[in-house]
PAPAPA-590483 format. One record per atom (N, C-alpha, C, O, CB): x, y, z. Coordinates in steps of 0.001 Angstrom, whole numbers, plus 500000, padded with zeros to 6 digits. Glycine has a CB too. Layout:
PAPAPA-590483
XYZ...
end
This chain:
PAPAPA-590483
500882498812499997500268500012499980500619501677499721500388502390500697499894499890500952500910502047499057501572503696499296500522504385500244499317504626500308501702504772497645502002504603501126501498506216502405501463507217501657502318507516500823502679506836503798500387507851501929499893509342501444501299510261502490501997509932503449497684509788502088501169511433501689502027512056502760500961512664504159501672512717505163502961513445501921499913512989504383499477512827505229499355512040506595499177512522507714499035512874504783499525510415506154499669509575506746501201509636507384501344509369508577499255508590505983502063509906506763503310510007506492503851510883507848504550510480508777503509510661505001503322512105507636502983513262508818503167512654510070504109512522510851501427513874508816501269512122510002500540511932510982501754510625511943502147510762513102498830511429510329501968509883511338503135508521511460504466509147512401504717508859513571503870507955509539505113509953511631506615510448512137506149511512513029507159512112513398507777511072510876504993512091513610504479512997515230504042511769515641503504512105516696503048514465515330503881510548515562503728509795516918505296509539517449505378509533518678502825508219516689506324509364516863506854508753517154507741509990517463508890509727517818506995507681516455507442511094517395508061511894517617508180512779519510508977513211520343507579512538516455506365512510519153505167512447520735506255511133521829506894511491522818502728511355520084506227510261521521506742509071522084508265509305522778508583509075523945506770507977520903509036509794521772510616510250521686510755510586522798511209509847523672511126511358520762510295512074523018509807513205523886509277513288525250509346514127526148508961513684523315508601511886525075507754511398527001508543510793527562508714511052528753506328510286527269509573509435526727510758508939527284512015509568527475512857508960528135511010508041526699512276510667527015512893511260527364512977512272528909513888512503529704512869511589526391511640512660528825511375513076530124510623512749531357510436513472532336511086513867529962510213511501531135510076510658532109511142509965532784512009509542532019509360509895531719511367509663534391512079509436535217512126508200535105511016507678534997511848509907536254513009507504535088513269505874535478512433504880536733511816503821536847514835505864535966512942506135537591511944505626539117510069505922538378509270505080538790512435507274541112509626506721537657508149506476537427508075504927537105507413504214537859507511507443536148508703504398536056508962502930535228509141501637536219508511500582536151510484503032534264510304502042537286510582501251537909510442501974539405510544503201539398511766500705537402510207501292540741509724501751541658510749501632542641511028500532543118508568501252541888511300502622542961512520502244544391512070501610545283510921501867545644513125503383545272512601500873545744512576499903546723512863500785547969513879501477547911513614498693546456512025500856549193512262502005550320512926500929551639513016499762552020510447502986550840513196502002551872514604501285553706513269501648554304512454502524554016516764502600554685513307500243555676514140499240555568513858498530554760512665498598554461514338498643556453514597497623554066513751496306553375512718495186554693512726494959555903515293495098552510511817494713553246510922493930554789511950492390555382511863491338554749508743493083554072512418492449556026512714491182556720512241490080556749511032490173556958512714491255557636512655488775556620511914487631556680512753486820557323513940487112557175511441487114555456512410485470558297512741484393558803513814483895558170513689483604556980511804483611558856515303483663558953516183482731558457516305481934559454516071482171560639517390483178557978516851480532558742517219479403560218518165479766560607518948479869559663517484477836560147518779480157561869519807480362562175521018479052562148522197479372562300519507480955563291520762478039562011522002476983561783522014477133560404523230477067560224521831475307562283521489477302559195521613477143557992522263478423557408523107478404556513520381476772557471521729479655558072522892480711557980524129480297558604525045480477557803522522482024558632524643479697559977525905479587559680526631478208559003527858478118558971526424479897560846526098477567558679526511476483557360526573477724555939527750477585555607524862474903557042526290478242555475525852479424554218527660479610554547528626479022554061524263481235554619527565480612555504528609481756556419529689480962556192530684481352555581528346482121558266529576480055556570531167479007557007531437478764555329532362479389554810530838476919558224530660477901554554530806477708553027531179479276552360532249479274551751529218477026552346530661480225552379530579481315551783532040482079551946532507482857551115529374482020552320532794481610553458534180482616553781535303481720552668536402482238552467534844482561555949534988480469552025536262480380551604536163480650550371537121481052549712536910479245551836534184480336549568534102480215548231533969481715547616534161482062546451532915479261547884533676482314548465533397484305548231534621485291548447534942486132547608532193485033549562535339485084549782536536485683549878536940486272550822537340487428550683536701486342549152536955485449552437536325486044553811535234486430554115534214486387553427536760486934554191535402486941555440534650487336556743533369488229556110532226487798555958535740488328557921533769489362555834532864490273555700531379489612554551530215489270554756533814491638555110532308489715553316531142488778552464530718487343552823529732487078552134531618488567551043531054486292553626530851485419554076529264485496554871528201484888554744532019485204554718529765486568555719528348486682556597527447487616556011526317487541556495528548487187558123527630488692554891526533489417554040526204488117552905524992487925552805527212491094553201526890487376552207526401486360551899525211485222553049524175484622552763527653485857551482525584485279553680524855484305554366523646484658554699522734483846554857525425483903555412523486486455554894522081486955555571521435487720554066520290487559553644522373488312557207522255488366553583521540489263552420521560488086551537520489487489551432522382490792551757522629487612550846522065486669549683521306485427550084520909484582549281523217486159548813521134485385551425519791484162551318519061484676551453518105483901551408519486483038552106518606485986551688517755486803551719516861486857550579515651486718550404518298487819551954518323487218549548518414487356547707517528486026547130516524486213546442520418487172546973517846485112547366517191483661547318515929483470548002515011483287547202518085482643547915515654483457548967514292483192549482513224484538549349512115484170549738514478482739551080513209485852548961512167486766548855512585487174547468511731487079546586512062487934550015513351487456547270514039488159545838514363489608545681515385490051546205513108487982544661513504490431544946513402491826545273513106492068546825512187491626547515512288492451544394514104492855547137514589494209546448516300493718547563517158494477548015513257496246546942516193492249547652517327491759548202518136491242547244519348491366547421517093490866549142517721490659546212518522490545545005519078491616544418519423491269543289517882490018544099519320492653544597519416493923543617520800494026544302521600494472543481518157495417543708521301493815545329522126494444546369523280493032545798523040491830545689521323494590548371524280493650545583525740493023544675526781492821546185527511493653546723526665494611543133526399490907546695526469491509548276528811491558547800529538491857548747525455489647550251529368491301546645530823490961546511531300492195546557532513492377546446531304490177545269530377493293546737530597494711547439531542494979548818532342495818549232529181495162547839530960493794549224531522493458550506532807492739550980533299492780552107530702492852550961533362491901549611534600491291549546535688492071550104536697491432550403534883490967548257535687493594550349536697494167550895536734494247552260537860494703552461536820495240550431536132494068553486536315493659554433536977492462555428536851492301556642535639493816554403537752491668554396538863490666554915539572491477555651539487492689555850539785489920553874540505490415556153541227490991557348541314492745557696542125493628557418542696490455557129539878492685558530539959493340558735539727495134557709539757496329558004540736492721559233539622494735557110539429495979556157540437496405555385540503497496554818539096497101556812541582495137555360542944495324554827543995495825555866545217495685555826542882496310553678543109496534556944544132497655557740544475496443559436545296496625560335542858499799558221543713495591559305543462495016560688542482495835562087542782495989563271544977494833561166541423496174561423540711497593561669539664496223562169539961495069562478540264499083560105538095497061562071536922496151562566537107494896561721537259494710560514535346496837562348537038494075562826536566492234562100535617492627561002534794493540561076535467490877563408535795491948560121535060491653558737533584490948559330532510491415558949536110490422557582533610490372559809532648489711560523531452490802560770530340491205560428533298489105561867532195490901561344531192492487561914530960493266561087529775493561561247531771493528562927531509494020559949531216494966559294529705494420558367528671495049558142532586495381558498530238492525557841528774492806557303527510492260558381526323492111558091528622491944555742528167492022559688526961492415560481526148493595560274524944493783560448527309492521561686527107494370559850526608495743560242525616495850559172524422495994559438527740497002560280526110495778557831525510495732556798524408494929556795523575495464556064526249495477555961524188494395557034523023493522556993521763494018558000520598494102557611523543492044557402522022494197558786521139494928560225520676495930559469519467496010559251522048495578561770521637496918558913521460498180558067520281498442557505519473499370557489522279498231557050520437497036556903519560497348555411517919496660555442517063496585554561520540496455553897517941496127557158515905495896557136515881496424558906514976496011559631514992493379556797517018497399559477516401497787560367516077499356560225516289499779559089517071497377561439515668500178561024515131501205561175516425501854561882517035501277562783513759501102561857516711502887561467518440503676562224518554503328563899519507502803564475518436505950562153517463503724564389517696503311566035518043502026566064519187501573566093516415503443567044516704501261566052516681499956565562518578499342565458519375498907566289515738500089563887518603499482564722519897498975563552521176499300564461521991498388564603519987500070561774521460500778565211522500500626566287522078499631567297522678498583567532522784501955566991520963500057567895520601498645568919521285497326568604522219496820569227518979498214568830520606496815567433521322495293566956522379495186567196522974494296567803521400494880565662522703496059566753524494495960566150525465496321567264526668496158567057524923497213564772524925496927568742525621497027569794525330495661570531526207495272571302525295498300570531524317494974570396524196493438570626524917492915570335525604492289571142523406492772570231525215492891568611526372492068568100527772492346568799528419491406569259526525492338566573528073493216568846529208493568568974529680493249571083530616492615571572529142495300568214528705493909571667529424493484572819529484492159573096530343491731573868528980494035573864528228491033572268528503489696572467529577489052572379529989488185573149527935489146571893530361489714570849531426489536570021532540489483570964533216488457571039531553490585568959532922491053572080533888490766572642533992489994574089535029490133574738534370491802572595533159489359574487532872489154575642532571487452575603532595486770576628531721490166576070532294486915574280531800485416574382533229484808573982534222485484573713530361484924573233533167483685573989533914482638573986534309482194572737534435480970572758533363481741574613534547482659571702534707482059569977535454481413569527536428481286570270534885482778569040535567480628568178534122480333567703533660479124568076534469478196568023533949480376566292532249478837568546531687477966568650531085476880567599530477475847567880531093478440569228531466477465566117530655476682565380531162475427564696532097475402563896530149477458564505530586474591565018531577472861564208530896472066563580530896470836563543532250471624565233530109473082562912529167472344561637530344472099560036529969471811558900527488473810561138531443472287560409533005472145559416533542471291560114533085470184560398534155473472559207534963471947560566535541471573561191536122472564562352536684473651562222536170471004560457535798471824563535535912472843564210537214473657564582538224473038564250535373472495565110537485474960565222538552475403565527539968475213566443540088474701567556538123476075565689540449475494566029541480474455567546541528474895568283542342474405569066542875474027567716540629476444568905541105476995569944539859478054569954539454478583568919542686477493569836539245478324571370538229479320571301538698480778572185538741480515573386536828478592571918538870481479572043539172482566572694538087483872572602537444484005571561540483482872572197537903484823573711537382485897573635537997486461573551539058486469574175536781486256574194537315487910571984538010488591571513538595489912572518539559490640572281537327488832570398537962489934573330537706491698574294538325492421573016539541492605573075538946492153576277537724492818571970538020493624571026537275493442569732537071492349569203539300493547570871536867494672569244536144494150567926536893494483566880536380494549565763534755494689567656538376494772567109539201494216565669539523493263566020539473492627567073540409494853565015540074493080564571540454491790563863541992491581564410542483490475564635540336491927562055542708492918564594544579492185565498544053491837566211543877490620566252546048493011566231543417492774567319542467492137568674542354490250568796543031489327569249540544492818568376541406490395568274540491489100567878541483488085567611541899487310568472539467489285566509541805488097566569543117486917565783544649487176566839545450486263567043543641487615563514544772488273567281546197488022568595545622487344569723546364486527570270546963489621569379544807487452570057544171486237571021544611484765570344545712484217570375542267486346571078543364484322569722543443483263568505545124482547568676545311481401569086543193484249566717546410483661568199547542483294568271548033483024569525548623482003569879548177484038567708547832483737570006548403483620571716547999481891571980548771480999572333547240484979573148546786481812571728546510480865572544547039479243571569546916478051571851544760481110572982547409479689570832547919478345569494548983478230569175549476477138568892547473478378568108549701479506569135551112479423569002550862479604567557551886478982567274551965478070569570550277479990566136550438480492565040550525481635564894549766482488565353549795480201564416551715481833564059551513483266563370551689483297562403552535484113562039552099484248563651551186482658561623550982482564560195549394483024559652548436482393560099551312481006559819549216483914558876547824483984558672547810482837557591546865482063557745547222485518558209548644482555556531548040481744555484547746479878556246547513478868555582549355481845553959547878479987557901548145478672558128546737478093558029545942478968558371548905478410559480546212477132557745545419476427557550544053476591558696542888476903558446546159475254557457544579476313559773543876476427561308543655477722561049543243477861559898544772476096562836543746478626561580543823480125561320542628480167560357541479480239560792545347480731560647542829480133559413541783480627557874540193479353558502538987479295558263543010479789555427540908478784559118539697477980559522538554478616560229537362478818559998540108476951560354539503478877561298538804479877562584538420480731562373537532481162563109539380480357563554538811481412561358537970482407560832536274482345560375535259482940560737538692482709559768536706480936559059535230480680558446534663480013560193533511480275560538535197479190556665535143479581560691534187479048562062533316480307562696532096480379562845535318478407563469534629481543563110534437482667563685532914483900562805532001484597563248536141483248563628533376483590561613532109484184560586530869483265561006530064483915561672532465483968558666530511482013560815529444481137560723528931481742562140527708481879562180529807479404560542529656482140563345529142482351564811528452483508564066527401483249563479530304482660566308528925484707564038528570485547563871527564486199562833526942487262562844529357485789563981527657484995561797526059485296560929525021484841561764523916485366561626525797484409559379525173483985562580523968482609562983523673483982564457522486484304564507524946480118563615524345484528565249523741485435566384522860486386565446521633486287565422524999486350567405523649487421564584523272488412563635521487487845563776520548488206564485524256488263561864521618487035562945520119486069562110519138485696563410517922485548563297520711484109561160519978485553564840518967485288566028518322486556566078517185486880565735519626484867567522519444487345566667518962488650567032518045489295566075517111489978566497520048489507567240518226489142564938517099489560563465515157488986563886514075489561563773517899488165561550515483487922564264514240486676564194513533487576565495512515488264565429514824484511564615514101487423566267514007487666567381512970489399567370511824489652567743515641487542567969513834490082566885513504491642566565512257491633565996511329492136566630514510492411565556512093491220565069510741491430564298509823490520564878508676490901565112510807491172562718510149489471565115509330488202566167508740486967564806507603486577564541507421489159567348510226486601564115509547485697562565510442484785563081510613483703562521509773486279560574
end
């Protein structure tokens, strides 16, 4: 069929209008942004511990191990909006954020808590995790290979927590398999404790 000049101009006009509308409508009007805090769902503490222990080695350390065990697990079970959080961004928390400072396990816990809790509740729950960490003989996780020694960290810093473990075992090498396993077990403990607190907080 031969298109008339009038039909041609009409169709061109429709395309131009559609293009102009697309250029001014923000993406937020098309895809709704998730609001904070994300809605938490029950997680099994023991399953979370097992996943954290495995993720420590599979994904690259304590911080990402905790976040994958909690945020990654929520992404698998709930989907959006948790599946929009790339847990790989927490890989830089290993070895005290590469500076022997805050234990990466605790950084991962802080991120998970902060994602699902209002600010005031987030601070309160994080304090519970930190106080527990400083005063508890850890690690207690025995789902994989149990750690050769348990110690009370007395501090939230990686260098202090590991220092106590080194004193108790005589290990000095960070690459020692027993040191690596100890941190994997500790990752499991922190993930489990965090989920226990979140489950209790939300009553799920």
